[in-house]
C-alpha positions as CSV (number, residue, x, y, z in Angstrom):
1,X,0.0,0.0,0.0
2,X,1.3,3.5,-0.9
3,X,2.0,5.6,2.1
4,X,0.0,8.9,2.1
5,X,1.9,12.0,1.3
6,X,2.4,14.0,4.5
7,X,0.6,17.4,4.5
8,X,2.7,20.4,3.8
9,X,3.4,22.6,6.9
10,X,1.4,25.8,7.1
11,X,2.9,28.9,5.7
12,X,4.5,31.5,8.0
13,X,3.1,34.9,8.7
14,X,6.2,36.3,6.9
15,X,5.4,34.1,3.8
16,X,1.8,35.3,3.8
17,X,3.0,38.9,3.9
18,X,5.4,38.2,1.0
19,X,2.7,36.7,-1.1
20,X,0.3,39.6,-0.4
21,X,3.0,42.2,-1.3
22,X,4.1,40.5,-4.6
23,X,2.3,41.3,-7.8
24,X,0.9,37.9,-8.9
25,X,1.4,38.6,-12.6
26,X,4.6,40.5,-12.8
27,X,6.3,39.0,-9.6
28,X,7.6,42.3,-8.3
29,X,7.2,43.7,-4.8
30,X,5.0,46.6,-3.7
31,X,7.0,47.2,-0.6
32,X,10.7,47.7,-1.1
33,X,12.1,47.8,2.5
34,X,11.2,44.3,3.4
35,X,13.8,43.5,5.9
36,X,12.2,44.9,9.1
37,X,8.7,43.8,7.9
38,X,9.6,40.2,7.4
39,X,11.7,40.2,10.6
40,X,8.8,41.7,12.5
41,X,6.5,39.0,11.1
42,X,8.8,36.2,12.3
43,X,9.0,37.9,15.8
44,X,5.2,38.1,15.9
45,X,4.8,34.5,14.9
46,X,7.2,33.4,17.6
47,X,5.0,35.2,20.1
48,X,1.9,33.6,18.8
49,X,3.5,30.2,19.3
50,X,4.6,31.1,22.9
51,X,8.2,30.9,21.9
52,X,9.2,34.4,22.9
53,X,8.0,37.0,25.3
54,X,8.5,40.8,25.7
55,X,9.8,41.7,29.2
56,X,8.0,44.3,31.3
57,X,9.7,47.8,31.0
58,X,11.2,48.8,34.3
59,X,11.2,52.5,33.5
60,X,9.6,54.8,31.0
61,X,12.8,55.6,29.2
62,X,13.8,52.0,28.8
63,X,13.1,49.9,25.7
64,X,11.6,46.5,26.4
65,X,13.6,43.5,25.3
66,X,12.5,40.2,23.9
67,X,13.5,36.9,25.5
68,X,13.0,33.3,24.5
69,X,10.7,31.0,26.3
70,X,12.7,27.9,27.4
71,X,11.7,24.7,25.8
72,X,9.6,26.3,23.1
73,X,12.0,26.3,20.1
74,X,9.8,25.8,17.0
75,X,10.3,23.0,14.5
76,X,10.1,25.2,11.4
77,X,13.7,25.9,10.4
78,X,13.1,29.7,9.8
79,X,11.5,30.1,13.2
80,X,14.0,27.9,14.9
81,X,16.9,30.0,13.6
82,X,15.1,33.1,14.7
83,X,14.5,31.6,18.2
84,X,18.3,30.9,18.4
85,X,19.0,34.6,17.6
86,X,16.6,35.7,20.3
87,X,18.3,33.3,22.7
88,X,21.8,34.8,22.1
89,X,21.0,37.7,24.4
90,X,18.2,40.1,25.2
91,X,17.6,42.5,22.3
92,X,15.0,45.1,21.5
93,X,12.2,44.3,19.0
94,X,13.6,46.9,16.6
95,X,17.1,45.3,16.7
96,X,15.5,41.9,16.2
97,X,13.2,42.9,13.4
98,X,16.2,44.1,11.3
99,X,18.5,41.3,12.4
100,X,16.0,38.5,11.7
101,X,14.7,40.0,8.5
102,X,18.1,40.3,6.8
103,X,18.2,36.9,5.1
104,X,14.5,36.3,4.8
105,X,13.5,37.6,1.4
106,X,15.8,35.1,-0.4
107,X,15.1,32.3,2.0
108,X,11.3,32.6,1.9
109,X,11.0,33.1,-1.9
110,X,13.1,29.9,-2.3
111,X,10.8,28.1,0.1
112,X,7.7,29.3,-1.8
113,X,9.2,28.3,-5.1
114,X,10.0,24.8,-3.8
115,X,6.4,24.5,-2.6
116,X,5.0,25.4,-6.1
117,X,3.4,28.6,-4.8
118,X,5.7,31.0,-6.7
119,X,8.0,30.5,-9.7
120,X,11.3,32.3,-10.2
121,X,12.0,34.2,-13.4
122,X,15.5,35.5,-13.8
123,X,16.2,38.5,-16.0
124,X,18.6,41.4,-16.4
125,X,17.8,45.1,-15.7
126,X,18.9,47.2,-18.6
127,X,20.3,44.0,-20.1
128,X,23.1,44.1,-17.6
129,X,22.2,43.6,-13.9
130,X,20.8,40.2,-12.9
131,X,17.5,40.3,-11.0
132,X,14.6,38.0,-10.3
133,X,10.8,38.1,-10.2
134,X,8.4,35.8,-8.5
135,X,5.1,35.5,-10.2
136,X,2.3,33.4,-8.7
137,X,2.3,29.7,-9.7
138,X,-0.5,28.6,-7.3
139,X,-2.5,31.5,-5.8
140,X,-5.0,29.4,-3.7
141,X,-3.4,30.0,-0.4
142,X,-3.0,33.7,-1.0
143,X,-6.6,34.0,-2.1
144,X,-7.6,32.3,1.2
145,X,-5.5,34.8,3.2
146,X,-7.1,37.7,1.3
147,X,-10.6,36.3,2.0
148,X,-9.9,35.9,5.7
149,X,-8.7,39.5,5.8
150,X,-11.8,40.7,4.0
151,X,-14.0,38.7,6.3
152,X,-12.6,40.5,9.3
153,X,-12.1,44.0,7.9
154,X,-15.1,44.3,5.6
155,X,-17.7,41.8,6.8
156,X,-17.3,42.0,10.6
157,X,-16.2,38.4,11.3
158,X,-14.5,37.7,14.6
159,X,-10.8,38.0,14.3
160,X,-8.2,35.5,15.5
161,X,-4.8,36.6,16.8
162,X,-2.9,35.5,13.7
163,X,-5.2,37.6,11.4
164,X,-4.9,40.6,13.7
165,X,-1.1,40.3,13.6
166,X,-1.2,40.2,9.8
167,X,-3.4,43.3,9.7
168,X,-1.1,45.1,12.2
169,X,2.0,44.4,10.2
170,X,0.3,45.5,6.9
171,X,-0.9,48.7,8.6
172,X,2.6,49.4,9.9
173,X,3.7,49.8,6.2
174,X,0.4,51.3,5.0
175,X,-0.4,48.4,2.7
176,X,-3.5,46.9,4.1
177,X,-5.9,48.9,1.8
178,X,-3.8,47.8,-1.2
179,X,-4.0,44.0,-0.5
180,X,-7.6,43.8,0.8
181,X,-10.2,44.4,-2.0
182,X,-12.4,47.2,-0.7
183,X,-15.7,45.8,-2.1
184,X,-17.1,49.3,-2.4
185,X,-15.2,50.8,0.5
186,X,-12.5,53.4,-0.1
187,X,-8.9,52.9,1.0
188,X,-9.4,55.4,3.8
189,X,-12.2,53.4,5.4
190,X,-10.2,50.1,5.1
191,X,-7.2,51.8,6.7
192,X,-9.5,53.1,9.5
193,X,-11.0,49.6,10.2
194,X,-7.5,48.1,10.3
195,X,-6.3,50.6,12.8
196,X,-9.4,50.1,14.9
197,X,-8.9,46.3,14.9
198,X,-5.4,46.7,16.2
199,X,-6.6,49.2,18.9
200,X,-9.3,46.7,19.9
201,X,-6.6,44.0,20.3
202,X,-4.9,46.2,22.9
203,X,-8.1,46.6,24.9
204,X,-9.7,43.1,24.5
205,X,-9.3,39.9,26.4
206,X,-9.5,37.6,23.4
207,X,-5.8,37.6,22.9
208,X,-3.1,36.8,25.5
209,X,-1.2,39.8,26.9
210,X,2.1,38.3,25.9
211,X,0.9,38.2,22.2
212,X,-0.4,41.7,22.4
213,X,2.9,43.0,23.8
214,X,4.9,41.2,21.2
215,X,2.7,42.2,18.2
216,X,2.8,45.8,19.4
217,X,6.6,45.7,19.8
218,X,7.0,44.0,16.4
219,X,4.8,46.5,14.5
220,X,6.5,49.5,16.3
221,X,9.8,48.0,15.2
222,X,8.7,47.6,11.6
223,X,7.5,51.2,11.4
224,X,10.8,52.4,12.9
225,X,12.8,50.1,10.6
226,X,11.0,51.2,7.4
227,X,11.4,54.9,8.3
228,X,15.1,54.3,8.9
229,X,15.5,52.5,5.7
230,X,13.6,55.2,3.7
231,X,16.0,57.8,5.1
232,X,19.0,55.6,4.1
233,X,19.5,53.6,0.9
234,X,16.1,51.9,1.1
235,X,17.7,48.5,0.4
236,X,15.9,45.3,1.4
C-alpha cells in the first residue's frame, strides 16, 4: 500500500506577507524595504507560538527587550533559527526585526518556489544587472488569506490573533488597503478599520497579553525600521 503524502506545513506569517505584497502577474514587490517587515512578522509568529515574550519595562525611558521561552524552540527551520538569535542575548524588538529580516527575502522566496506557490524568473535590468521576479504559480493560499482579511475587515467576522497580527503588520507599512479588496469601501475606510482592529486588540481579552505585547513591539519596530530604511539607501 502506498504511504499517504504528508501534509505540507502551514505557511508562516512572513510568507503570507510576502505573497500579499508580490504582484501575482509580474512578480515584483509593492514594498521595497522588506527587511524589518519580514523580521517583525517572524517575531510576531514566535510570540503567537509562545516561543518568545516581551519583558516588562522597568522604567519609561527603557526599551523593552525580547526573551526566548525555554523549551519552546519551534520545529520550522526559519522560526528555529530566529529563536536561536533571540536566545543569544536580550535584544529590542527593533534590533531583532532588522536582524532577523536580513536573510528572509531570499530564504522565503526559495521556500515558496519549492512548494510550487511561486515561480522564479531571472532577467537582467537594462540588459546588464541580474535580477529576479516571483510571479504566482498557485494562488489558492494567497486567495484564502485575502478572503480571511476581507471577512474580518469588511464583513465583521470575529478575528483570530494571527489575522490581527497580519493586519497590524500590513498597517505598519500602510499596505492593508492595497491588499484587501475594498468591495465598495474606499482605501481610507479600510485603513480606519484596520487601525481600529489593532486598537481593539490592545483593549480586548480575546488575545493573550504576551501576544499583544509582542505584536505591538513588532509593529513598532517595523515602522521604525521602514522609516530608517527610507532615510538611508532603502535596500531590502
